[in-house]
N, C-alpha and C positions, 0 to 999 in steps of 0.2 A: 256154703259157698265153695268149699274145697271139692265137694262131690260134683258140682257142675263143671269145674275146671279140669277134672281128672281126664276125661276123654280127649280134650283138646291137647293136654300135655302129652298124652301117649301118642297121639297122631304126630305131634311135632317131633317127638323122640324117634318115631319110626321113619318119617319122611325126610328129616333133615340130612342124614348121611346120603340118602339117595340123590337129593338135589345137589349136594356138595360134589359127589362123584360125577354127576351129569355135567355140571358146570366146569369141573376140572377137565373132563374129557373133551368138552367143546373147546376150551381155551388151548389145551394141548394140541388138538388137531389143527386149529388155526395157526398156532406157532410153528407146527411141523410143516405145514403147507408153505409158509412164508420163508422157511429156512432155505438159503441158497448155498450151493457148494462154491468153493473158491474158483473153480473153473468157470462157472456161469457168471460170477461177479467180474472176472477178468474179461470175459467176452462182452459183457454189458458195457464195461468201461471202454473197451476197444471200439465197439460200435458207436458209442457216444463221441469218442474222439474223431472217428471217421466222418461222422455226421456234422459236427460243429467246428472242427479245426481244419480239416482238409477241404 
């Protein structure tokens, strides 16, 4: 029984770090894209004030 499971375990050991790094890179790139600078946030607030208050 252990002989049959050995190739599966080696594939999991080889490919798991690759998938973890890939998922981490995707999450990091999405978060980096959504990050806004303070200047752009102030501009967004100013635009919303002009649109809805004035």
